N, C-alpha and C positions, 0 to 999 in steps of 0.2 A: 499784474499777475492775479489771474483769475482763480479767488482762493474761497473753498466754499465750507460747509459744516463739518464734511464728511475728510477733509485733511488737515483735521485736530481732532485732539481727544476731549472728551466729554467732563466734566468733574467726576463721574461716574467709574469712566474708562482708565484715571489717573488713580483714583483709591484702588481700583484692584491690581493695576501695573504695581503701584506700589509695597501693595500685598503679597503681592505674588513673587517680587524679588526678596522681601524680606522673611516668608515661609522659604525659599529655596535652603537656606541655612542650616534649618534646622537637623539635625542631626548628621549633619556634614561636616567633615575631620581633613586635615591634614591639606596636600595640594588641589583636593577637590573643593574645599570649603573656600582655598584661597583664588580660587578661579570663580564659583560663587558670589566672592565679596568682590571682586572686579567686576563683575557683572553689576553688582549693584550700584559700585560706583560713575562707572560707566553711563549705565541707563539717568540715573538717577541726575549726575549734575549734566549732560544734555538736558535733562527735560528743566531744567532750575534753571539754564543759562542761556539756555538758547544758539549756544557757539553750534560753527558750522563742524563740520566735518573735520576740515583740514585745520581751524584753529585750537580742535580739541588736542588732535592726534601731535600738533607744534609744541604743544604745551609741557615746560619742564617745569622738575620740582618747584625751581625759585620763584615759577610765575603763581602761587598757589599760596594757601597761608601759611605752609613752611616758610617763605622766604620773605612776604612780606609784612606777615602779620594780620593781615586785614582778609576780610571773609568777601576773597572776592579772585578774579581769574587775570591777569597780564596777559591779554592776546597782542600780538604784534606782528604787523603788517610787513608785508615782501618790501615797499618802501619804507621801512625801518621805525612807522609813527605805531605807537601801541595805543589800546585803550583798556581802559580799566574796566571788567564786566563784574559788577557785584551779583554775590551768588547767597542765598540764603544762609546761616547759619549749621542747621544740618548737613548740607553740602559741604561745606568747609570740615563737618566732623567726622564725615565719611574719608573725605581726602586725608585729614589729619590720618586716622585710623590703618588706612590704605597704606599710606608712604612707611608709616613705623612697624608694622605687623605684616604685611603681606606683601608691600612690593619686595621688601628685602630676598623673596622665595621666588622670584622672574630674576635678579641681577645676574650678567656672564658674573664668572668667577675674577677674582681681584677688584670690583668694581668697587669705588667706597661707597655704601647707601648714602653718607652725608652730601655726596656733590649733588649740589641743585643746581646745577647747570645741565645734569641728564636729563633725558625725557622722563616725563611721568609716567606715560602708558606704558608698561611692556607686558609681553604676551607670555605662553608659559614656553614660548622656547628661547625665552631670554633675551626677545628683538622689540624695537620698539614697533609700536603701532603706526600701520600707512590707510594713509584713506581706505583703500579696499576692504582690506584687513579688517579695518575698525565700523564698516559698514558691513561686513557679512556679520559680526559679531552682534550686533545693534541688530538687523532682521533675524538673525535666530533667537534671537533671546524676544526678541517680542511676539513673534511666533508663537515659540511656547507660551507666551502670553496669553494668546486667543487673539493677536492682532495682523496673523499673516498676511491678510489681503491688501494692509495699509502701512506693512511695515517699512519704518524707514527710518535714517538719520533728520531728512526734511519735517517727517511729522512728529519728530520731539522739540524739531526749532519752531515748525507753527504754531505748534500747542503751547509754547511759552512764549511768543506773540502773544496768542490770543490770549490765553491767563494775564499775563501781565499788565497786556491794556484794561480788561476786565477787571483786575484787583487793586489798581491804580487809579480807578475813577478816570480811566482816559485821558492818562497822561501821557501823550503821543512821542513829546520829547523823550523823556525816559525810556520808551521801550526803543526808537532811533536809535538814540546812543548806545545801549542793549545790546541791539541789535548788529550796529555797525553798518547800518542801511546809510546811504551816501543821500538820499533824500527824503524827507517828508510824507511824501507822496507814496511812497512805497509801504510805508510804516501802516498810512490809513488804511489797508486793504484790513488790516483786523476787525477797526470799527464796524467794519459790516457786518460782521460776526453776531456782535453785542445787541441784545432786543432794550431798548430802551424808550421808555415813556417820554414823549417829547411834552407832555403836558405837566411831568415832575420837573424837568427837566427848564421848565421856565418858572417853576415854584424856585429854583434852587436861587435864582439871578437875585429875587426881591434881600433887601440887605434892611436888619435889623430882626424886629422880634418875627420869629418863626410864624406862619399863618396860623399853623394848629392853636397855639394859642389866642389868635387874635379870634377866631371863631366862638372858641370856648366862651369869652368876653361877652358872646354878642354883639362884636362889635361891626364885624364884619358886615354882616344882614343889616346894618343901618349906613353903609358905604356903597357907593358905587364900585363895582369889581374895576372900573377899568382904574381908577384913582386909586386902588387900595396897595399902589409900591411907595408912596408917600413918605418919608425919614425926617429926621428930626435934623 
């Protein structure tokens, strides 16, 4: 997979997108407000979970914090296997609010709001989301946020992979399991997007006292640098 920086959102773009989602609710009421809140749930959940389009559409209410009590999504594969994708608590808070305050507006008549086996995402026509419909909605929201030329569900997934790798200090196994990659070689593409100082990384290997403390005592100047890795 050929992944370049233009295929992920920068920190500034993530901040602007988040602000855009939050400010849209100002002054909105009724079903319009409910639709805007649904937009926020969709974009935020995709951005901070890295789920594929099909995986997100397949979630039931019970696959979220509402059913499990954990800040996570339970993603069920076609072979019957499942994986747990852990998400920040802010995502689960949005999901909880959506399930309790917004989703009931979109339920078909006679459907029990407490039925956790039902699909999590419902559109304004009271039907579950399928891949094409969700993709179009994501593109529409991202375009309104000024990201039209790059708008896609994959943009959000790749952004998650990049940020997850960057902000966990390069924990490749975590990112691989979160994204559901079969092989770490696929996940390693995100490492190429992170600029790291090899000199700083080399210093982290030294066990024991931090190098800065050694320099302050003037000991470092008295030692040969190649032997400064000795430990007790």
